[in-house]
Residue frames as a rotation matrix with the C-alpha (Angstrom) as fourth column:
MET 1
0.295 -0.839 0.458 -41.39
-0.764 0.081 0.640 22.40
-0.574 -0.539 -0.617 5.98
VAL 2
0.251 -0.319 -0.914 -39.13
-0.767 0.510 -0.389 20.20
0.590 0.799 -0.116 3.89
ASN 3
0.748 0.081 0.659 -38.86
-0.512 0.701 0.496 16.63
-0.422 -0.708 0.566 5.14
ILE 4
-0.274 -0.960 -0.058 -35.62
-0.829 0.205 0.520 14.66
-0.487 0.190 -0.852 4.79
ALA 5
-0.323 0.187 0.928 -37.56
0.144 0.979 -0.147 11.55
-0.935 0.086 -0.343 3.81
THR 6
0.724 0.686 0.071 -38.95
0.200 -0.111 -0.974 13.25
-0.660 0.719 -0.217 0.69
LEU 7
0.562 -0.605 -0.564 -35.52
-0.813 -0.530 -0.241 14.04
-0.153 0.594 -0.790 -0.73
GLU 8
0.986 -0.167 0.018 -33.25
0.166 0.953 -0.253 11.54
0.025 0.252 0.967 -2.43
PHE 9
0.528 -0.838 -0.139 -29.88
-0.488 -0.433 0.758 13.37
-0.695 -0.332 -0.638 -2.32
ARG 10
0.926 -0.088 0.368 -28.93
0.314 0.722 -0.617 11.78
-0.211 0.686 0.696 -5.64
HIS 11
0.647 -0.735 0.203 -25.87
-0.234 -0.445 -0.864 14.01
0.725 0.512 -0.460 -6.08
VAL 12
0.094 -0.579 0.810 -24.55
-0.986 -0.170 -0.007 12.93
0.141 -0.798 -0.586 -2.66
ILE 13
0.181 0.100 0.978 -25.51
-0.512 0.859 0.007 9.27
-0.840 -0.502 0.207 -2.43
PRO 14
-0.845 -0.532 -0.046 -24.15
-0.332 0.456 0.826 6.67
-0.419 0.713 -0.562 -4.83
GLU 15
-0.276 0.762 -0.585 -26.68
-0.932 -0.064 0.356 5.77
0.234 0.644 0.728 -7.54
SER 16
-0.602 -0.008 -0.798 -26.46
-0.078 0.996 0.049 2.11
0.794 0.092 -0.600 -6.55
TYR 17
-0.971 0.240 -0.006 -28.21
0.019 0.052 -0.998 2.93
-0.239 -0.969 -0.055 -3.29
PHE 18
-0.358 0.892 -0.276 -31.43
-0.770 -0.450 -0.453 3.79
-0.528 0.050 0.847 -5.11
GLN 19
-0.597 0.130 -0.792 -31.64
-0.568 0.629 0.531 0.47
0.567 0.767 -0.302 -6.91
GLY 20
-0.790 0.345 -0.507 -33.29
0.555 0.755 -0.351 -1.08
0.262 -0.558 -0.787 -3.83
GLU 21
0.001 0.855 0.519 -36.65
-0.022 -0.519 0.854 -0.17
1.000 -0.013 0.018 -2.48
ARG 22
-0.379 -0.150 0.913 -37.37
-0.817 -0.410 -0.406 0.81
0.435 -0.900 0.032 1.09
GLU 23
0.642 0.703 0.305 -39.34
-0.766 0.579 0.279 -2.37
0.020 -0.413 0.911 1.61
LYS 24
0.666 -0.453 -0.593 -36.35
0.061 0.825 -0.562 -4.56
0.744 0.338 0.577 0.77
PRO 25
0.858 -0.351 -0.375 -33.92
0.461 0.204 0.864 -5.61
-0.227 -0.914 0.337 3.51
GLU 26
-0.001 -0.929 0.369 -30.95
0.980 -0.074 -0.184 -4.30
0.199 0.362 0.911 1.51
PHE 27
0.257 0.164 0.952 -32.20
0.182 -0.976 0.119 -0.75
0.949 0.143 -0.281 1.95
TRP 28
0.924 0.189 0.332 -32.11
-0.271 -0.291 0.918 -0.99
0.270 -0.938 -0.218 5.73
SER 29
0.682 -0.726 -0.086 -28.85
0.666 0.569 0.482 -2.89
-0.301 -0.386 0.872 5.91
ARG 30
-0.160 -0.751 0.641 -27.21
0.895 -0.384 -0.227 -0.05
0.417 0.538 0.733 3.93
LEU 31
0.756 0.576 0.311 -28.79
0.413 -0.788 0.456 2.73
0.508 -0.216 -0.834 5.99
PRO 32
0.671 -0.560 -0.486 -25.76
0.367 -0.318 0.874 3.27
-0.644 -0.765 -0.008 8.28
PHE 33
-0.351 -0.784 0.512 -23.58
0.860 -0.054 0.508 3.60
-0.370 0.618 0.693 5.17
LEU 34
0.115 0.509 0.853 -26.02
0.775 -0.583 0.243 6.15
0.621 0.634 -0.462 3.76
LEU 35
0.945 0.295 -0.145 -26.04
0.313 -0.678 0.665 8.24
0.098 -0.673 -0.733 6.94
ASN 36
0.301 -0.915 -0.267 -22.24
0.476 -0.098 0.874 8.17
-0.827 -0.390 0.406 7.22
HIS 37
-0.347 -0.379 0.858 -21.93
0.938 -0.123 0.325 9.11
-0.018 0.917 0.398 3.56
ILE 38
0.521 0.594 0.613 -24.26
0.557 -0.781 0.282 12.10
0.647 0.195 -0.738 4.02
ALA 39
0.870 -0.247 -0.428 -22.32
0.296 -0.433 0.852 13.14
-0.395 -0.867 -0.303 7.15
ARG 40
-0.129 -0.977 0.172 -19.06
0.737 0.022 0.675 13.06
-0.663 0.214 0.717 5.18
LYS 41
-0.233 0.108 0.966 -20.59
0.868 -0.425 0.257 15.13
0.438 0.899 0.005 2.38
VAL 42
0.845 0.534 0.019 -22.00
0.447 -0.727 0.521 17.63
0.292 -0.432 -0.854 4.90
ARG 43
0.558 -0.709 -0.432 -18.50
0.350 -0.270 0.897 18.08
-0.752 -0.651 0.098 6.35
GLU 44
-0.371 -0.864 0.341 -16.70
0.625 0.040 0.780 18.21
-0.687 0.502 0.525 3.01
ASP 45
-0.936 0.022 0.352 -19.11
0.311 -0.419 0.853 19.88
0.166 0.908 0.386 0.61
TRP 46
-0.408 0.815 -0.412 -22.08
0.541 -0.147 -0.828 21.56
-0.735 -0.560 -0.381 2.31
ASP 47
-0.389 0.221 -0.894 -22.40
-0.489 -0.872 -0.003 24.03
-0.780 0.436 0.448 -0.56
SER 48
-0.957 0.015 -0.288 -23.26
-0.251 0.451 0.856 21.24
0.143 0.892 -0.428 -3.01
PHE 49
-0.585 0.808 -0.077 -26.62
0.747 0.498 -0.440 20.68
-0.317 -0.315 -0.894 -1.29
SER 50
-0.386 0.569 0.726 -29.63
0.429 -0.586 0.687 22.46
0.817 0.577 -0.018 -2.68
PRO 51
-0.678 0.190 0.711 -31.49
-0.593 -0.712 -0.375 24.91
0.435 -0.676 0.595 -0.42
GLU 52
0.433 0.900 -0.054 -34.27
-0.728 0.384 0.568 22.32
0.532 -0.206 0.821 0.00
GLU 53
0.390 -0.379 -0.839 -31.78
0.355 0.903 -0.242 19.64
0.849 -0.204 0.487 1.02
LYS 54
-0.716 -0.668 0.202 -30.07
0.122 -0.404 -0.907 22.00
0.687 -0.625 0.370 3.47
GLU 55
-0.295 0.702 0.649 -33.42
-0.869 -0.480 0.124 22.89
0.398 -0.527 0.751 5.00
ALA 56
0.662 0.559 -0.499 -34.39
-0.361 0.822 0.441 19.21
0.657 -0.112 0.746 5.28
LEU 57
-0.002 -0.759 -0.651 -31.07
0.505 0.561 -0.656 18.31
0.863 -0.330 0.383 6.90
ILE 58
-0.821 -0.274 0.501 -31.30
-0.219 -0.659 -0.719 21.18
0.527 -0.700 0.482 9.38
ASN 59
0.140 0.936 0.324 -34.90
-0.889 -0.025 0.457 20.22
0.436 -0.352 0.828 10.23
PHE 60
0.605 -0.008 -0.796 -33.71
0.089 0.994 0.057 16.64
0.791 -0.105 0.603 10.70
TYR 61
-0.515 -0.855 -0.061 -30.91
0.260 -0.087 -0.962 17.92
0.817 -0.511 0.267 12.95
TYR 62
-0.573 0.340 0.746 -33.41
-0.734 -0.617 -0.283 19.69
0.364 -0.710 0.603 15.21
LEU 63
0.621 0.753 -0.217 -35.45
-0.595 0.634 0.494 16.49
0.510 -0.178 0.842 15.42
LEU 64
0.234 -0.628 -0.742 -32.29
0.337 0.768 -0.544 14.56
0.912 -0.123 0.392 16.36
ILE 65
-0.797 -0.600 0.068 -31.50
0.173 -0.335 -0.926 16.95
0.578 -0.727 0.371 19.20
GLY 66
-0.481 0.679 -0.555 -35.08
0.877 0.384 -0.290 16.92
0.016 -0.626 -0.780 20.40
GLU 67
-0.783 0.171 -0.598 -36.22
0.024 -0.953 -0.304 20.40
-0.622 -0.252 0.741 19.43
GLY 68
-0.805 0.522 -0.282 -38.75
-0.402 -0.131 0.906 19.35
0.436 0.843 0.315 16.84
LYS 69
-0.197 0.836 0.513 -42.35
-0.836 0.129 -0.533 18.43
-0.511 -0.534 0.674 17.44
ILE 70
-0.863 -0.061 -0.502 -42.94
-0.333 0.816 0.473 14.75
0.380 0.575 -0.724 16.72
PRO 71
0.111 0.979 0.173 -46.55
-0.899 0.025 0.437 13.59
0.424 -0.204 0.883 16.96
ILE 72
-0.089 -0.111 0.990 -47.09
-0.805 0.593 -0.006 10.69
-0.586 -0.797 -0.142 19.39
ILE 73
0.845 0.440 0.306 -48.25
-0.179 0.770 -0.612 8.38
-0.504 0.463 0.729 16.60
ASN 74
0.693 -0.667 -0.274 -44.97
-0.379 -0.014 -0.925 8.99
0.613 0.745 -0.263 14.73
ARG 75
-0.163 -0.749 0.642 -43.00
-0.979 0.040 -0.201 8.24
0.125 -0.661 -0.740 17.91
ILE 76
0.260 0.344 0.902 -44.85
-0.521 0.836 -0.169 4.96
-0.813 -0.427 0.397 18.41
THR 77
0.993 0.103 -0.060 -44.42
-0.100 0.448 -0.889 4.03
-0.064 0.888 0.455 14.75
GLY 78
0.375 -0.926 -0.041 -40.71
-0.690 -0.249 -0.679 4.87
0.619 0.283 -0.733 14.98
LEU 79
-0.189 -0.414 0.891 -40.23
-0.928 0.372 -0.024 2.75
-0.321 -0.831 -0.454 18.08
LEU 80
0.607 0.476 0.636 -42.02
-0.237 0.873 -0.427 -0.17
-0.758 0.109 0.643 16.46
HIS 81
0.910 -0.326 -0.257 -39.83
-0.239 0.095 -0.966 0.21
0.339 0.941 0.008 13.39
ILE 82
-0.021 -0.949 0.313 -36.68
-0.929 -0.098 -0.358 0.19
0.370 -0.298 -0.880 15.54
LEU 83
0.039 0.116 0.992 -37.95
-0.672 0.738 -0.060 -2.94
-0.740 -0.664 0.107 17.26
LYS 84
0.933 0.323 0.158 -38.52
-0.083 0.622 -0.778 -4.58
-0.350 0.713 0.608 13.87
LEU 85
0.569 -0.800 -0.191 -34.97
-0.523 -0.172 -0.835 -3.63
0.635 0.575 -0.516 12.80
ARG 86
-0.147 -0.600 0.787 -33.61
-0.984 0.173 -0.052 -5.01
-0.105 -0.782 -0.615 16.08
ILE 87
0.399 0.383 0.833 -35.39
-0.340 0.906 -0.254 -8.30
-0.852 -0.182 0.491 15.50
SER 88
0.997 0.073 0.000 -34.38
-0.023 0.313 -0.950 -8.47
-0.069 0.947 0.314 11.83
TYR 89
0.563 -0.823 0.072 -30.75
-0.108 -0.159 -0.981 -7.35
0.819 0.545 -0.178 12.08
GLY 90
0.273 -0.456 -0.847 -29.73
0.864 0.504 0.008 -7.70
0.424 -0.734 0.531 15.72
SER 91
0.818 0.079 -0.570 -28.48
0.453 -0.700 0.552 -5.31
-0.355 -0.710 -0.608 18.35
SER 92
-0.243 -0.963 -0.114 -25.12
0.616 -0.244 0.749 -4.70
-0.749 0.112 0.653 16.66
PHE 93
-0.368 0.201 0.908 -26.98
0.845 -0.336 0.416 -3.24
0.389 0.920 -0.046 13.67
ILE 94
0.732 0.681 0.023 -28.90
0.587 -0.648 0.485 -0.89
0.345 -0.342 -0.874 15.98
CYS 95
0.459 -0.654 -0.600 -25.59
0.462 -0.401 0.791 0.21
-0.758 -0.641 0.118 17.55
THR 96
-0.567 -0.667 0.484 -24.09
0.741 -0.155 0.653 0.81
-0.361 0.729 0.582 14.09
LEU 97
0.035 0.693 0.720 -27.18
0.796 -0.454 0.399 2.76
0.604 0.559 -0.568 13.06
ASN 98
0.847 0.252 -0.468 -26.98
0.516 -0.604 0.608 4.83
-0.129 -0.756 -0.642 16.24
ASP 99
-0.048 -0.952 -0.303 -23.30
0.565 -0.277 0.778 5.59
-0.824 -0.134 0.551 15.57
ALA 100
-0.574 -0.124 0.809 -24.13
0.808 -0.245 0.536 6.70
0.131 0.962 0.241 12.03
LEU 101
0.505 0.810 0.297 -26.94
0.682 -0.586 0.439 8.95
0.529 -0.019 -0.848 13.29
SER 102
0.664 -0.345 -0.664 -24.55
0.474 -0.492 0.730 10.45
-0.578 -0.799 -0.163 15.85
ASN 103
-0.432 -0.864 0.260 -21.97
0.727 -0.162 0.668 11.04
-0.534 0.477 0.698 13.13
LEU 104
-0.256 0.437 0.862 -24.55
0.770 -0.447 0.455 12.90
0.584 0.780 -0.223 11.03
LYS 105
0.772 0.575 -0.272 -25.76
0.610 -0.547 0.574 14.84
0.181 -0.608 -0.773 14.06
TYR 106
0.276 -0.747 -0.605 -22.23
0.535 -0.403 0.742 16.06
-0.798 -0.529 0.288 14.86
ALA 107
-0.634 -0.467 0.617 -21.60
0.766 -0.265 0.586 17.05
-0.110 0.843 0.526 11.25
LEU 108
0.091 0.771 0.630 -24.85
0.674 -0.513 0.531 19.03
0.733 0.376 -0.567 11.21
THR 109
0.679 0.079 -0.730 -24.06
0.683 -0.433 0.589 20.56
-0.269 -0.898 -0.347 14.61
ASP 110
-0.375 -0.900 -0.222 -20.92
0.663 -0.428 0.614 22.09
-0.648 0.083 0.757 13.14
ILE 111
-0.603 0.208 0.770 -22.91
0.663 -0.406 0.629 23.53
0.444 0.890 0.107 10.22
VAL 112
0.471 0.881 0.039 -25.68
0.675 -0.389 0.627 24.95
0.567 -0.269 -0.778 12.41
GLU 113
0.537 -0.308 -0.786 -23.29
0.669 -0.412 0.618 26.45
-0.514 -0.858 -0.015 14.96
ASN 114
-0.522 -0.853 -0.029 -20.94
0.633 -0.409 0.657 27.95
-0.572 0.325 0.753 12.37
SER 115
-0.554 0.381 0.740 -23.80
0.614 -0.413 0.672 29.49
0.562 0.827 -0.005 10.42
ASN 116
0.588 0.770 -0.247 -25.29
0.715 -0.352 0.604 31.16
0.379 -0.532 -0.757 13.50
PRO 117
-0.083 -0.678 0.730 -23.64
0.160 -0.732 -0.662 34.57
0.984 0.062 0.169 14.06
GLN 118
0.494 0.325 0.807 -25.15
-0.685 -0.425 0.591 34.90
0.535 -0.845 0.012 17.55
TYR 119
0.978 -0.184 -0.094 -23.69
0.207 0.847 0.490 31.56
-0.010 -0.499 0.866 18.60
LEU 120
0.246 -0.950 0.192 -20.25
0.778 0.075 -0.624 32.60
0.578 0.303 0.758 17.32
ARG 121
0.009 -0.190 0.982 -20.48
-0.299 -0.937 -0.179 35.94
0.954 -0.292 -0.065 19.18
ASP 122
0.797 0.359 0.486 -21.52
-0.562 0.145 0.815 34.17
0.222 -0.922 0.318 22.39
LEU 123
0.815 -0.554 -0.167 -18.71
0.563 0.827 0.006 31.66
0.135 -0.099 0.986 22.00
GLY 124
-0.013 -0.850 0.526 -16.14
0.497 -0.462 -0.735 34.42
0.868 0.252 0.429 21.49
GLU 125
0.200 0.185 0.962 -17.47
-0.590 -0.761 0.269 36.38
0.782 -0.622 -0.043 24.46
ALA 126
0.980 0.175 0.095 -17.37
-0.184 0.614 0.767 33.32
0.076 -0.770 0.634 26.71
LEU 127
0.489 -0.869 -0.081 -13.76
0.795 0.481 -0.370 32.64
0.360 0.116 0.926 25.73
LYS 128
-0.119 -0.504 0.856 -12.81
0.056 -0.864 -0.501 36.27
0.991 -0.011 0.131 26.42
ASN 129
0.557 0.424 0.714 -14.47
-0.652 -0.309 0.692 36.11
0.514 -0.851 0.105 29.85
ILE 130
0.949 -0.263 -0.172 -12.62
0.314 0.835 0.452 32.95
0.025 -0.483 0.875 30.78
HIS 131
0.156 -0.955 0.253 -9.34
0.750 -0.052 -0.660 34.43
0.643 0.292 0.708 29.64
LYS 132
0.016 -0.088 0.996 -9.95
-0.322 -0.944 -0.078 37.59
0.947 -0.319 -0.044 31.71
LYS 133
0.771 0.425 0.474 -10.89
-0.565 0.115 0.817 35.64
0.293 -0.898 0.329 34.83
GLU 134
0.809 -0.427 0.403 -8.16
0.059 0.742 0.668 33.04
-0.585 -0.517 0.625 34.77
LYS 135
0.148 -0.859 -0.489 -4.54
-0.897 -0.325 0.299 33.09
-0.416 0.395 -0.819 33.76
GLU 136
-0.891 -0.445 -0.089 -4.54
-0.449 0.837 0.314 29.32
-0.065 0.320 -0.945 33.35
ILE 137
0.061 0.940 -0.335 -7.41
-0.895 0.200 0.398 27.27
0.442 0.276 0.854 31.97
THR 138
-0.802 -0.235 0.550 -8.36
-0.508 0.754 -0.417 24.36
-0.316 -0.614 -0.724 34.18
SER 139
-0.834 0.537 -0.125 -10.81
0.373 0.717 0.589 21.54
0.406 0.445 -0.799 33.70
GLU 140
-0.309 0.743 -0.594 -13.17
0.804 -0.129 -0.580 23.29
-0.507 -0.657 -0.557 36.15
SER 141
-0.396 0.145 -0.907 -13.09
-0.259 -0.965 -0.041 26.52
-0.881 0.219 0.420 34.14
LEU 142
-0.925 0.079 -0.372 -13.78
-0.349 0.214 0.912 24.58
0.152 0.974 -0.170 30.95
ASP 143
-0.628 0.747 -0.218 -16.74
0.770 0.638 -0.030 22.85
0.116 -0.187 -0.976 32.61
GLU 144
-0.204 0.527 -0.825 -18.06
0.434 -0.707 -0.559 26.25
-0.878 -0.472 -0.084 33.69
TRP 145
-0.667 -0.121 -0.735 -17.58
-0.508 -0.647 0.568 27.58
-0.545 0.753 0.370 30.17
PHE 146
-0.932 0.338 -0.131 -19.43
0.127 0.643 0.756 24.66
0.340 0.687 -0.642 28.58
GLU 147
-0.366 0.833 -0.416 -22.34
0.869 0.146 -0.472 25.22
-0.333 -0.534 -0.777 30.97
LYS 148
-0.240 0.236 -0.942 -22.52
-0.027 -0.971 -0.236 28.89
-0.970 -0.032 0.240 29.94
VAL 149
-0.856 -0.122 -0.502 -22.35
-0.492 -0.108 0.864 28.04
-0.159 0.987 0.032 26.23
ASP 150
-0.817 0.572 -0.066 -25.14
0.528 0.790 0.310 25.47
0.230 0.219 -0.948 26.61
ASP 151
-0.206 0.758 -0.618 -27.39
0.614 -0.391 -0.685 28.08
-0.762 -0.521 -0.385 28.21
């Protein structure tokens, strides 16, 4: 399995980003920019990613939505790292980082959903069923539809 951390995305990320090392504070302070930049590139130019990068991003997406297997030691290490970032940069940085991760997650959601023919068939079928059942779409019918799509 390709891991997002092993790829550098040099064609997507400005070269200046790689001048710092991961141990330096500048790397972490620029991380939200990096994630937002990747999200923008995913939305605008998915085809420019190599197959390995696409696989790494999709694997990362499944980790973000909780479908990947993360060993307990990695979870503990991750939580400790977030705590260190919180202490070093403050809670506003953590909120900005969370927003950037969400932005990337939503960009990848669009890619995953649009590349899944079964999802698109199910979505079309659900819309047809709603249209057949109801002349007018209400907020209740939309809630029911979203529940069916999530299943």
